[in-house]
TORKOL-4160 file (C-alpha; in steps of 0.2 Angstrom, whole numbers, padded with zeros to 4 digits, m for minus):
87
<pt num="1" X="0020" Y="0082" Z="0070"/>
<pt num="2" X="0037" Y="0079" Z="0062"/>
<pt num="3" X="0038" Y="0062" Z="0069"/>
<pt num="4" X="0021" Y="0057" Z="0062"/>
<pt num="5" X="0027" Y="0063" Z="0045"/>
<pt num="6" X="0043" Y="0053" Z="0046"/>
<pt num="7" X="0033" Y="0038" Z="0052"/>
<pt num="8" X="0021" Y="0039" Z="0037"/>
<pt num="9" X="0036" Y="0042" Z="0025"/>
<pt num="10" X="0046" Y="0028" Z="0032"/>
<pt num="11" X="0031" Y="0016" Z="0031"/>
<pt num="12" X="0029" Y="0019" Z="0013"/>
<pt num="13" X="0048" Y="0017" Z="0009"/>
<pt num="14" X="0053" Y="0005" Z="0023"/>
<pt num="15" X="0061" Y="m0008" Z="0012"/>
<pt num="16" X="0072" Y="0006" Z="0004"/>
<pt num="17" X="0077" Y="0014" Z="0020"/>
<pt num="18" X="0095" Y="0011" Z="0019"/>
<pt num="19" X="0096" Y="0016" Z="0000"/>
<pt num="20" X="0086" Y="0032" Z="0005"/>
<pt num="21" X="0099" Y="0036" Z="0018"/>
<pt num="22" X="0113" Y="0034" Z="0006"/>
<pt num="23" X="0105" Y="0044" Z="m0007"/>
<pt num="24" X="0101" Y="0058" Z="0005"/>
<pt num="25" X="0120" Y="0058" Z="0010"/>
<pt num="26" X="0127" Y="0058" Z="m0007"/>
<pt num="27" X="0114" Y="0066" Z="m0019"/>
<pt num="28" X="0109" Y="0084" Z="m0015"/>
<pt num="29" X="0095" Y="0083" Z="m0028"/>
<pt num="30" X="0087" Y="0067" Z="m0021"/>
<pt num="31" X="0088" Y="0075" Z="m0003"/>
<pt num="32" X="0079" Y="0091" Z="m0009"/>
<pt num="33" X="0066" Y="0081" Z="m0018"/>
<pt num="34" X="0063" Y="0069" Z="m0003"/>
<pt num="35" X="0061" Y="0084" Z="0009"/>
<pt num="36" X="0049" Y="0092" Z="m0003"/>
<pt num="37" X="0039" Y="0075" Z="m0004"/>
<pt num="38" X="0039" Y="0074" Z="0015"/>
<pt num="39" X="0032" Y="0092" Z="0016"/>
<pt num="40" X="0019" Y="0089" Z="0002"/>
<pt num="41" X="0014" Y="0073" Z="0010"/>
<pt num="42" X="0012" Y="0081" Z="0027"/>
<pt num="43" X="0002" Y="0095" Z="0019"/>
<pt num="44" X="m0009" Y="0083" Z="0010"/>
<pt num="45" X="m0012" Y="0073" Z="0026"/>
<pt num="46" X="m0017" Y="0088" Z="0035"/>
<pt num="47" X="m0029" Y="0094" Z="0022"/>
<pt num="48" X="m0037" Y="0077" Z="0020"/>
<pt num="49" X="m0039" Y="0074" Z="0039"/>
<pt num="50" X="m0043" Y="0091" Z="0046"/>
<pt num="51" X="m0061" Y="0096" Z="0049"/>
<pt num="52" X="m0055" Y="0114" Z="0052"/>
<pt num="53" X="m0047" Y="0117" Z="0035"/>
<pt num="54" X="m0058" Y="0119" Z="0020"/>
<pt num="55" X="m0050" Y="0119" Z="0003"/>
<pt num="56" X="m0057" Y="0116" Z="m0014"/>
<pt num="57" X="m0056" Y="0099" Z="m0023"/>
<pt num="58" X="m0045" Y="0107" Z="m0036"/>
<pt num="59" X="m0032" Y="0113" Z="m0023"/>
<pt num="60" X="m0033" Y="0096" Z="m0015"/>
<pt num="61" X="m0031" Y="0087" Z="m0032"/>
<pt num="62" X="m0016" Y="0098" Z="m0036"/>
<pt num="63" X="m0007" Y="0095" Z="m0020"/>
<pt num="64" X="m0011" Y="0076" Z="m0022"/>
<pt num="65" X="m0004" Y="0076" Z="m0040"/>
<pt num="66" X="0012" Y="0086" Z="m0035"/>
<pt num="67" X="0015" Y="0073" Z="m0021"/>
<pt num="68" X="0012" Y="0059" Z="m0033"/>
<pt num="69" X="0025" Y="0066" Z="m0045"/>
<pt num="70" X="0038" Y="0068" Z="m0031"/>
<pt num="71" X="0035" Y="0050" Z="m0026"/>
<pt num="72" X="0037" Y="0044" Z="m0043"/>
<pt num="73" X="0053" Y="0053" Z="m0045"/>
<pt num="74" X="0059" Y="0046" Z="m0029"/>
<pt num="75" X="0054" Y="0028" Z="m0035"/>
<pt num="76" X="0064" Y="0031" Z="m0051"/>
<pt num="77" X="0080" Y="0034" Z="m0040"/>
<pt num="78" X="0076" Y="0019" Z="m0030"/>
<pt num="79" X="0072" Y="0008" Z="m0044"/>
<pt num="80" X="0081" Y="0015" Z="m0060"/>
<pt num="81" X="0075" Y="0007" Z="m0076"/>
<pt num="82" X="0089" Y="m0002" Z="m0086"/>
<pt num="83" X="0089" Y="0004" Z="m0103"/>
<pt num="84" X="0090" Y="m0009" Z="m0117"/>
<pt num="85" X="0101" Y="m0003" Z="m0131"/>
<pt num="86" X="0102" Y="m0015" Z="m0145"/>
<pt num="87" X="0118" Y="m0016" Z="m0153"/>
């Protein structure tokens, strides 16, 4: 199952693969957030695709929202906004 998780995550972030590897080596917070994202993404996938697991829509929405928040945080590291500070 772990290889599937990594494949889905890598597909989503394939263009930034090298940047992600670098950040995971040098930034503990990024590494922790990325791991949490992988875990939440895997959990969401399992909940959405399993016919044996039944959860409420509210729970599914909460997991989805948390996964999206983590993905957005990762994207912010990968594509930092340049602040415009007028002089």
